[in-house]
C-alpha positions as CSV (number, residue, x, y, z in Angstrom):
1,M,120.2,125.7,41.6
2,C,121.1,127.1,45.2
3,P,122.4,130.6,45.4
4,S,125.9,129.5,45.7
5,G,125.9,127.5,42.5
6,Q,125.4,124.1,44.2
7,K,123.1,121.7,42.8
8,T,120.0,121.5,45.0
9,I,119.7,118.3,46.6
10,T,116.3,116.4,46.7
11,A,115.4,112.8,47.8
12,D,115.2,111.7,44.1
13,S,118.7,113.3,43.2
14,A,120.6,112.5,46.4
15,P,121.5,109.1,45.4
16,D,123.2,110.0,42.2
17,F,124.8,113.3,43.4
18,Y,126.2,112.1,46.9
19,G,126.3,108.4,46.8
20,I,123.7,108.3,49.6
21,D,120.2,106.5,49.6
22,H,116.9,108.1,50.1
23,Y,117.2,108.2,54.0
24,G,120.7,109.8,53.9
25,F,123.1,106.9,54.6
26,P,125.8,106.2,52.5
27,R,125.1,103.6,49.9
28,V,127.0,100.2,50.0
29,G,130.3,100.2,48.7
30,E,130.7,104.3,48.7
31,D,131.7,106.8,51.2
32,D,130.2,109.9,52.1
33,P,132.2,113.1,50.9
34,S,131.6,114.7,54.1
35,D,133.2,112.1,56.0
36,P,137.3,111.1,55.8
37,K,137.9,108.8,53.0
38,G,138.0,105.3,53.9
39,Y,135.7,105.9,57.3
40,Y,133.1,103.3,56.4
41,P,134.8,99.9,57.1
42,P,135.3,96.9,54.7
43,Y,132.9,94.6,56.4
44,L,129.9,97.0,56.1
45,R,130.4,96.1,52.4
46,S,130.4,92.6,52.8
47,E,127.7,90.2,52.1
48,R,127.9,88.4,55.5
49,F,127.2,91.7,57.1
50,Q,124.4,92.7,54.6
51,K,122.6,89.2,55.9
52,Y,123.3,89.0,59.3
53,G,123.8,92.7,60.4
54,Y,126.7,92.4,62.7
55,H,130.6,92.1,62.9
56,V,132.8,90.3,65.4
57,E,136.6,90.7,65.5
58,E,139.1,89.4,68.2
59,L,141.1,92.4,69.6
60,R,143.4,90.2,71.5
61,D,143.6,87.1,73.7
62,G,140.1,86.1,73.9
63,F,138.7,89.9,74.0
64,Y,136.3,90.4,71.1
65,W,134.6,93.5,69.7
66,V,131.1,93.1,68.2
67,T,129.2,96.0,66.3
68,S,126.2,96.7,64.6
69,A,128.1,99.4,62.6
70,G,126.0,102.0,65.1
71,Y,126.4,100.3,68.4
72,D,129.4,98.4,69.9
73,A,129.6,95.8,72.6
74,A,132.4,93.5,73.6
75,F,132.8,90.1,75.2
76,V,135.7,88.1,76.7
77,V,136.2,84.2,76.5
78,T,137.8,83.2,79.7
79,G,137.8,79.2,79.6
80,E,135.2,79.2,82.4
81,G,132.8,81.0,80.6
82,V,132.0,84.3,78.9
83,V,131.7,87.7,79.9
84,A,129.7,90.0,77.9
85,I,130.1,94.0,78.2
86,D,126.9,95.6,77.5
87,A,124.1,94.2,74.8
88,P,122.6,97.1,72.6
89,P,119.1,96.4,71.4
90,T,120.6,97.3,67.8
91,L,122.6,94.0,68.5
92,G,120.2,91.8,70.2
93,E,120.4,88.3,69.7
94,N,123.3,88.9,67.5
95,M,125.3,89.3,70.8
96,L,124.6,85.5,71.2
97,A,125.3,84.7,67.5
98,A,128.7,86.6,67.7
99,I,129.8,84.5,70.9
100,E,128.5,81.4,69.3
101,E,130.8,82.1,66.4
102,V,133.7,81.7,68.5
103,T,133.1,79.6,71.5
104,D,130.6,77.0,72.9
105,Q,131.1,78.4,76.4
106,P,128.0,79.9,77.9
107,V,127.7,83.7,78.8
108,T,128.1,83.6,82.8
109,H,128.6,87.1,83.4
110,V,127.6,90.6,82.1
111,V,129.0,94.0,82.8
112,Y,126.9,96.8,82.6
113,S,128.7,100.1,81.5
114,H,125.8,102.3,82.4
115,W,122.0,102.0,82.7
116,H,120.7,103.3,79.4
117,A,118.7,101.1,77.3
118,D,120.4,101.9,74.1
119,H,123.3,100.1,75.4
120,I,122.0,97.4,77.5
121,G,118.5,97.2,76.2
122,A,118.9,93.3,74.9
123,A,120.5,92.2,78.4
124,S,117.7,89.9,79.0
125,V,118.9,87.8,76.2
126,F,121.4,86.3,78.1
127,G,118.8,84.6,80.5
128,P,118.1,84.7,84.3
129,D,121.4,83.0,85.6
130,V,124.0,85.2,84.6
131,E,125.5,87.3,87.4
132,I,125.1,90.9,86.2
133,V,128.0,93.3,87.5
134,A,127.4,97.1,87.5
135,H,127.8,100.3,89.6
136,R,125.6,100.6,92.7
137,I,124.0,103.9,90.9
138,T,123.1,101.8,87.9
139,K,121.4,99.4,90.0
140,E,119.4,102.2,91.8
141,L,118.3,103.6,88.6
142,L,117.0,100.4,87.2
143,E,115.2,99.7,90.5
144,R,113.5,102.9,90.2
145,F,112.6,102.8,86.6
146,P,112.2,99.1,85.7
147,D,112.4,97.3,82.6
148,P,112.5,93.6,82.4
149,K,114.8,93.6,79.4
150,R,117.5,95.4,81.3
151,P,117.4,92.9,84.5
152,V,118.8,94.3,87.9
153,P,122.4,94.1,88.6
154,T,123.1,90.9,90.7
155,R,126.4,92.5,92.2
156,T,127.4,96.0,92.4
157,F,130.6,98.2,93.4
158,E,131.3,101.5,94.7
159,N,134.6,102.8,93.3
160,D,136.6,99.8,92.0
161,Y,136.0,96.4,91.4
162,V,138.0,93.3,89.8
163,L,136.1,90.7,88.1
164,D,138.1,87.7,87.7
165,V,136.3,84.9,85.6
166,G,138.9,81.9,85.1
167,G,141.7,83.9,85.8
168,V,140.7,86.6,83.3
169,E,140.5,89.8,85.0
170,L,138.5,92.8,84.0
171,H,139.2,96.1,86.1
172,L,136.2,97.9,86.7
173,S,136.2,101.4,88.0
174,Y,133.9,104.3,88.7
175,K,135.4,107.8,88.8
176,G,132.5,109.9,88.9
177,E,129.5,111.1,86.6
178,N,130.5,111.7,83.2
179,H,128.1,110.9,80.2
180,C,125.7,109.9,83.1
181,P,125.7,108.7,86.8
182,G,127.0,105.0,87.0
183,N,129.0,105.0,84.0
184,I,132.2,103.1,84.3
185,F,135.5,102.1,82.7
186,V,135.9,98.7,82.0
187,Y,139.6,97.8,81.8
188,A,141.2,94.4,80.4
189,P,144.9,94.5,81.6
190,R,146.2,91.4,80.1
191,Q,144.7,92.3,76.6
192,K,145.4,95.9,77.0
193,V,141.6,96.6,76.0
194,L,139.7,99.8,77.7
195,T,136.0,99.9,77.3
196,A,134.5,103.4,78.4
197,V,131.1,104.1,76.5
198,D,129.6,107.3,75.3
199,I,132.8,109.1,76.1
200,L,134.7,109.1,72.5
201,S,134.0,107.3,69.3
202,P,137.0,106.5,67.4
203,G,137.2,107.6,64.0
204,S,134.6,110.1,64.3
205,V,133.1,112.6,66.7
206,T,130.3,111.6,68.9
207,F,126.6,111.8,68.6
208,M,125.2,115.1,68.7
209,H,125.3,117.1,72.4
210,C,128.7,115.2,73.4
211,D,126.6,112.0,73.2
212,A,123.7,113.5,75.1
213,S,126.0,113.5,78.2
214,Q,124.7,114.8,81.4
215,N,127.7,116.2,83.0
216,I,129.8,118.0,80.5
217,S,132.6,118.8,83.0
218,G,132.9,115.4,84.1
219,W,132.6,113.8,80.6
220,Y,135.9,116.2,79.5
221,E,137.4,115.2,82.9
222,A,136.6,111.4,81.5
223,H,138.7,112.4,78.4
224,S,142.0,112.4,80.6
225,Q,141.1,109.7,82.5
226,I,141.0,107.7,79.6
227,L,144.7,108.7,78.6
228,E,145.7,107.4,82.2
229,Y,145.2,103.8,81.0
230,D,147.6,101.6,79.3
231,F,145.6,100.4,76.3
232,D,146.0,99.3,72.7
233,F,142.5,98.9,71.9
234,F,139.5,101.1,73.0
235,V,135.8,100.2,72.7
236,G,133.6,103.3,72.8
237,G,130.1,101.9,72.3
238,H,129.5,103.6,68.8
239,H,130.2,104.5,65.4
240,M,131.7,101.3,63.6
241,H,135.3,101.3,64.7
242,Y,137.2,100.2,67.7
243,G,139.9,102.5,68.2
244,T,143.6,102.9,68.9
245,R,145.4,104.7,71.3
246,E,146.2,107.3,68.4
247,Q,142.7,107.8,67.3
248,V,141.3,108.4,70.9
249,E,144.1,110.9,71.3
250,L,142.9,112.7,68.2
251,C,139.0,112.7,69.6
252,V,140.5,114.3,72.6
253,E,142.2,116.8,70.5
254,Y,138.9,117.6,68.7
255,F,137.1,118.1,72.0
256,A,139.7,120.4,73.2
257,D,139.4,122.6,70.2
258,V,135.5,122.6,70.8
259,L,136.1,123.6,74.5
260,E,138.5,126.3,73.2
261,G,136.2,128.0,70.8
262,A,133.1,127.9,73.2
263,T,135.3,129.6,76.1
264,A,136.3,132.3,73.6
265,A,132.7,132.4,72.4
266,V,131.2,132.8,76.1
267,E,134.0,135.4,76.7
268,R,133.5,137.5,73.6
269,F,129.4,137.6,73.6
270,S,129.2,138.0,77.3
271,G,130.1,141.4,77.3
272,S,127.3,144.2,78.4
273,D,128.1,146.0,75.1
274,V,127.3,142.9,73.2
275,L,124.5,141.6,75.3
276,V,122.6,144.8,75.1
277,G,123.0,145.0,71.4
278,I,121.8,141.3,70.9
279,L,118.6,142.1,73.3
280,A,117.7,145.4,71.9
281,G,117.7,144.1,68.5
282,A,115.2,141.8,69.3
283,G,112.9,143.9,71.3
284,Q,112.8,144.3,75.1
285,D,109.4,142.6,75.3
286,R,111.0,139.5,73.2
287,V,113.2,137.8,76.1
288,F,113.2,134.5,74.4
289,V,113.9,135.6,70.9
290,G,117.0,137.8,72.1
291,T,118.3,134.8,74.0
292,E,118.1,132.3,71.1
293,N,120.0,134.9,69.0
294,W,122.4,135.2,71.9
295,I,122.8,131.3,72.4
296,S,123.0,130.9,68.5
297,S,125.8,133.6,68.0
298,M,127.8,131.6,70.4
299,A,127.2,128.3,69.0
300,N,127.8,129.7,65.4
301,Y,131.3,131.4,66.9
302,T,132.2,127.8,68.3
303,T,131.3,126.2,65.3
304,R,133.4,128.2,62.8
305,H,136.4,128.4,65.2
306,V,136.4,124.5,65.2
307,L,135.7,123.7,61.4
308,E,138.1,126.6,60.2
309,K,141.1,125.8,62.8
310,R,143.9,123.6,61.2
311,T,144.4,120.6,63.3
312,S,147.8,119.1,64.5
313,N,148.5,117.7,61.3
314,G,147.4,120.7,59.3
315,Q,144.2,119.4,57.9
316,L,140.7,120.3,58.8
317,W,138.5,118.2,61.0
318,W,136.1,117.1,58.4
319,E,139.3,115.6,56.7
320,R,140.2,113.6,59.8
321,L,136.7,112.8,61.8
322,A,133.5,111.5,60.4
323,G,130.7,113.8,61.6
324,A,132.5,116.8,62.3
325,T,130.4,118.8,59.5
326,T,127.0,117.8,61.0
327,Q,127.7,117.4,64.7
328,T,130.1,120.1,65.7
329,K,127.2,122.8,66.0
330,Y,125.4,120.5,68.6
331,H,128.6,119.8,70.4
332,A,129.6,123.9,70.5
333,Y,125.8,124.5,72.1
334,T,126.3,121.8,74.6
335,V,129.8,123.0,75.8
336,L,129.0,126.7,75.8
337,E,126.3,126.0,78.0
338,S,128.4,123.8,80.3
339,I,130.7,126.5,80.6
340,R,128.0,128.9,81.8
341,L,126.6,126.3,84.3
342,E,129.2,124.2,85.5
343,R,132.3,126.2,85.7
344,P,133.6,129.2,87.7
345,R,131.5,132.4,86.8
346,P,133.9,135.4,86.3
347,D,131.7,137.8,88.3
348,Y,128.4,138.7,89.7
349,R,126.6,142.2,89.2
350,M,127.5,144.6,91.8
351,R,124.8,146.4,93.8
352,G,123.6,149.6,91.9
353,T,125.0,148.8,88.5
354,N,123.5,148.6,85.4
355,P,124.1,147.1,82.7
356,P,124.6,144.5,81.9
357,P,121.2,143.2,81.9
358,F,121.7,139.9,83.1
359,Q,125.1,138.0,83.8
360,T,125.8,134.7,82.0
């Protein structure tokens, strides 16, 4: 037994105790109790999904969402060809299978959300004759780091571009670096579907470290940019679900709480008295140990702030978003580091003053 009195979890006992398999994933037909009830969608339990490994669903008027349950992509049937948005390797040729389920039209265009292989690493399945549209930076990165499975874009744009195929429009927009340089917004105005990959994951928090994003200030800015669109459906690139506007707003609320907690943590643990105590406790000759203690203290403070705070409907975050219990500590670290590195500094050391030993 654990000191708390809870049962010790082992690989052998986990399936009976938690309803998860030996790899830590919920068994088919059962929800993980650490995630909100009903998070795992019905298609996961279908014989068809178990056999083929993908699910496709029309959102509105020829715009389809397709998922492997871990990665999402989309496509639009226009009447003059199909426009695919991304091609994750976890879907691979299942992107073709999903398209063939609903139309015999060929894929004529592919839109890259950004250059990362986990989202476009199967783009070669569409063949050599498609037009590939992406931001200029995405092309530059793929030319610099070539990959035959990610063909170089054939058409690029700088800020905004309207892709019109058979009278069906996709509005592509680059608003600056967020998840990574070149990551774009893809908006279908007629269908009111917005695709913005690796920013928010409806029904859940994102993967750790804010979905491994590179510019956290820009990534937070993208949250408000998303809400400026008039959308009914949201495709975020991950996590089993497309989203409604309400679900997207819930994700924005969660990360606002992370930022609130991280900001308080940086302020609280950056005073000279606290810093001296943490570093002195580690020993002056153990700088990295002291730094780890300092960062860990801030991350723990932020995590507790988020997980103990009542949300807008009175529930806790783990009751509303999947992954809150496991991913919040990683988001906390990433966000507090972005506060230290990307946001304005409160002050700097004046000549002849000591402490603090260093400024955050």
